[in-house]
N, C-alpha and C positions, 0 to 999 in steps of 0.2 A: 908632621901633616901628610894627610892620606885623604888622595884622590877618587873618587868614583865613576865615573863613564856610563850615563843612561842613553842605550842607542833602541833605538826605534830600527825593526828590521829592516823596512823597508827603502831606511836612507841607504844602506848597505851596496856599493854598486854605484850610488849616486855621487852621494855629498862623502863618502867613507869607503875606503877600501878593506879585504881583509889586512893588510899588510898594518894598515892605520890603526886597526883593530887588536893585533897585535901585540902593535908599539903601542896602547895604550891599555892593555892587558899588562904587560910589561913592568907599568909605572902605575899601575893603580888598579882596581876591582871594578870589571865591566858588572854594570846592571842592565834586564829588561826595563824596555819602554812600549813594549807591544809592539806587535808586528805593521800596526798601518797606525798609532799613533791616535788613534780612537777614543773620543769622549764613554767609556765602558760604563760608567753609570749611566747614560742615556741608552744605554744598549740594552742594560738590565732591565729598565724602565719599560721599554718595550716589548719585553716579552725573550728577547735573544740571548738567554744563560749559556745556551750551546755556541753561539758565537764567542761572545765573551770568553769563555775556557776554551775556546779553540786560539785566539790572540795570549793567552796565559801561555798556555803548554805551547803552542807553536816557537813562542819566539823564545822562550825558554831551549826550548831542543838546538832549535838553528844555531843560535849563538854557541850554546855547549858544543855540539859537532866542530861547528868551524873553528874555535877555539881551545879545543882537547881541554876543558876547565869545565868546575861546576861556578854556575850563575844560582847565585841562593839571595840576588833581592829583584825588587821591584819597584819602577817610579810609576806613579799615577801619572797617564797620560792627562795634561789639564789641571794638576791635581785632585783631580773629581776621585773619592771612595764612597763607599758606607758601610755597612754592615755584612751586606749580603757579598759583595766585593772582597771585601777582608777576607769572608770566609773561601770562597775559589783561589783568592791569591795563596792561601796558604794551603788548598788542595793540591796545588797545582804543583808543590816542592818548591815554594820560596820559602824561607828563612825568617826574612823581615820585609818591610817596603814603607817607602817613603814619601809623604806629604809636599806638600808647599806651607802648611799653615804656618803661623810666625807668630809671637818669635819665639826662638829659643839660644839661650848662651849657657846652659848647663842642666840637659834633657834628663830630665828622668825617664828612661822608657818603660812608662806604664804598659803600651800596648806598642808591641814591635811591629805591629802593621801597619802604624799611623804613626810614622815618626813625622818632629817634627825638626823646621830648621831656622837662622840665626835670621836670614835675609833672601832675596832672590833679584836678580839683576832687572828689573823691570817695577812698573808701580800697582802694587796690588789692587787687586777689586776692591768696594767696600764690600761687600760681601766677605770676600778671603777674611779682612780683617773682624771683621762682625765673629765669624766664627773661629777664629784663631784665639780671639782674646777670651770666646769661653772655655778654651781650654787649657787657658796660662799656668805654667807650673815656673814659675820663677825659686825655684829652689837646689840648695845644695849643701849635700851632705846633710839633708834633710832639716838646715836651716834655711828661713827664708833668707833670701837677697837683701841686702840693706838699704839705705836711702837712695844712696850713690847711684850704685846701680840703674835702680828704678829709677831716680832720676835723668841717666843713659838712655836708656832703651826711651822713656816718653820724649826724649828729646828727639832721639835719632828717627820714632816713628811721623814725628811733629813734623818735620825739613823732609819724610821719606814719601811723603803724602801729596806734595808738591812738584815733585822733581818727573821730568816726562824723558830725557832723552839718555840713553846708557851709558854714557858717559860721566854727566851728576848722579847718576844712582851708584856707580862705580867707587867714584870721587869719596861720597857716605862711607860708602864700605870703608875705603880709607883710614879715611876720621876716623869712624867709631872705630877698627880697630887700636890703632893710634893709643886713644883715649882709654880705650879698657886695658890696652898694654901698661899705660903710665900706672893702672889702679894696681893692676898685676905684680909691678913692681912692689908700689908702696902698701901693699897689704899681704903679698904672701899669699895671694888666692889663685886657684886655677879653675878655666874656664873652657868650654867645649865650644868651638864657632861650628857650624853649619850653613856657607855661603854656596847659593847654588848660582849657576853661570849656563846661558843658551850660546852656543859655537855662533849661532845664524842672526844673532846681536850683534856681533861685537864689529865697530871700526877700527880703522887707524889709528884715532883717538884713543878709545875704550882700550885697545889691545895695549897702550902704555901704559893705562893707567895698572890693568888685570897685571903687567909684569911690574911692576911696583906694589903691590900686593903682594905677588907669591916674593916678591925677596925681602918684605917686612915680616913675611909669615916664616920664611927659615931665618 
């Protein structure tokens, strides 16, 4: 299990301090989430290319100086990205970037500047679902996933779209992991799971479920 932490620079000193960041860097990987958590695609549409590039570069430089480590990954604010933004992310020196495109359980990384994830801890928008469906790659070792896994994913998303509160979504994540775990044991298969959590969404109930998810993964 590997954790990565997407940090928006504006939150340093408010929601998180240097000691917190150092602890996270020791237990996982720090990724940039921009300076102000602004929708960079909207800025590009308004012609603010220099401002977007500053968001990418300034956040990277700030985090690297603060932590004395390389920051190689970027997470798109609001999951918004496009061809020009991907090129700017690469030019700024990032080696890869993560989206919130769904769902992926065995990511074939054809585009390392548009990496998909398995689930996020909020109800995805219709637009996000539609965009995700156009780029799904249910493939493992160049073999299409079988009917059982396809059925599991379809069942997951049929429930996912009707959930609203954070704790219920985390419960669904846990159910999904357990069912996939049973499949792995039965058929001796390997999958890569990427779950996305937002710290500001946690309640006492959802944190308890989150701890159960971590214990199950371990």
